[in-house]
C-alpha positions in Angstrom: 1.7 65.9 -14.1 -0.5 64.3 -10.8 0.9 63.1 -8.0 -1.2 60.1 -6.4 -1.7 57.2 -4.9 -1.3 53.6 -6.8 -3.9 51.6 -5.6 -1.8 48.8 -6.5 1.1 50.0 -4.1 -1.3 50.5 -1.5 -3.0 47.0 -1.2 0.7 45.6 -2.1 1.7 47.6 0.6 -1.3 46.3 2.8 -0.7 42.7 1.5 2.6 42.7 3.4 1.5 44.8 6.3 -0.4 41.8 7.4 1.5 39.6 6.3 4.4 40.3 8.4 2.6 41.4 11.2 0.4 37.9 10.9 3.9 35.7 10.5 5.3 38.1 13.8 2.8 37.4 16.0 2.7 33.5 15.1 6.5 32.9 15.7 6.1 35.4 18.9 3.1 33.1 19.4 4.8 29.7 19.1 8.2 31.1 21.5 6.1 31.7 24.3 4.3 28.6 23.9 6.5 26.4 24.0 8.5 27.4 26.5 5.4 27.6 28.4 4.7 24.3 27.5 8.3 23.4 28.2 8.1 24.8 31.2 11.6 26.9 30.2 12.4 29.1 33.0 10.2 27.6 36.4 12.8 24.5 35.0 15.2 26.9 35.0 14.8 28.5 38.2 13.9 24.8 40.0 17.4 23.5 38.5 19.3 26.6 39.6 17.6 27.0 43.1 16.6 29.8 42.9 12.7 30.6 42.3 12.9 34.1 43.9 14.0 36.0 41.2 12.4 33.8 38.2 10.7 36.8 37.2 14.7 38.4 36.2 14.7 35.4 33.9 11.7 36.1 32.3 12.6 39.8 32.2 15.4 38.5 30.3 13.8 36.4 27.4 11.3 39.2 26.7 14.4 41.7 26.5 16.8 39.2 24.6 14.1 38.9 22.4 13.0 42.7 22.1 16.4 44.0 21.6 17.3 41.6 18.7 14.5 41.6 16.9 15.0 45.3 17.0 18.4 45.2 15.8 17.5 42.7 13.1 14.3 44.8 12.1 16.6 48.2 11.4 19.4 46.0 9.9 21.9 47.7 13.0 25.7 46.6 13.2 26.5 44.7 16.0 31.0 45.4 16.0 31.6 42.8 19.0 34.8 41.2 19.9 36.0 37.7 19.9 35.0 38.2 23.6 31.8 39.1 23.7 30.4 37.3 21.0 32.3 34.6 22.9 29.9 35.3 25.7 27.0 35.4 23.6 27.5 32.0 22.3 27.5 30.4 25.5 25.1 31.7 26.6 23.0 31.3 23.6 24.2 27.9 23.6 23.1 26.9 27.6 19.5 28.1 26.4 19.7 25.8 22.5 20.9 23.2 25.1 17.5 23.8 27.8 15.1 23.9 24.9 16.7 20.5 23.3 16.7 18.9 27.3 13.5 19.7 27.5 11.6 19.7 24.2 13.1 15.2 24.9 11.4 15.1 28.4 8.0 16.6 26.5 8.3 15.0 23.4 4.1 15.8 22.6 3.8 19.1 22.1 1.5 19.1 19.4 -0.9 16.8 21.0 -0.9 18.8 24.2 -0.9 21.7 21.9 -3.8 20.6 19.7 -6.1 19.2 23.0 -5.7 22.9 24.8 -7.2 24.5 21.4 -10.0 21.9 20.9 -8.4 21.3 17.0 -7.4 17.1 18.4 -9.2 16.0 15.3 -7.4 18.6 12.5 -4.1 17.4 14.4 -3.0 16.6 10.7 -3.7 19.5 9.0 -2.0 21.7 11.8 1.0 19.5 11.3 0.2 20.3 7.1 0.2 24.2 7.8 3.5 24.2 9.7 5.5 21.8 7.8 3.8 23.4 4.4 4.9 27.0 6.2 8.4 26.4 6.8 8.5 25.0 2.9 7.3 27.9 1.7 9.0 30.5 3.9 12.7 28.4 3.4 12.2 28.4 0.2 11.2 32.0 -0.5 14.3 33.2 2.0 16.7 30.8 -0.9 14.8 31.4 -3.7 13.6 35.0 -3.9 15.6 36.8 -0.9 
């Protein structure tokens, strides 16, 4: 009996790795672009008159993304008391509220991004790719995974 690598398994694993990395980079890049275009962090520092500690805000966002992505990736359970979840929920709600408020101020994110990327004539394709990606990802999540 020989134990060797099954070529189809290797190809499938490589495809999953490439798709996972591409999806992660797309989501991460989109999140960063969203924050940069909307100027969430500088606006927060401006409103709170704490521009001298803006690096703390940036570090908190980076740490939060890395920490919670790690917890999710490794399926680490996190048993928190109701008071702790109330604390985290309050901050998450504030962040989402600031995102929503910034989005209403700067509703033309996609045209600006398309112009900066030199994709002015392809904005409909950009929108369709985003919509179809969201639909296909949701269908995969609900029906298969």
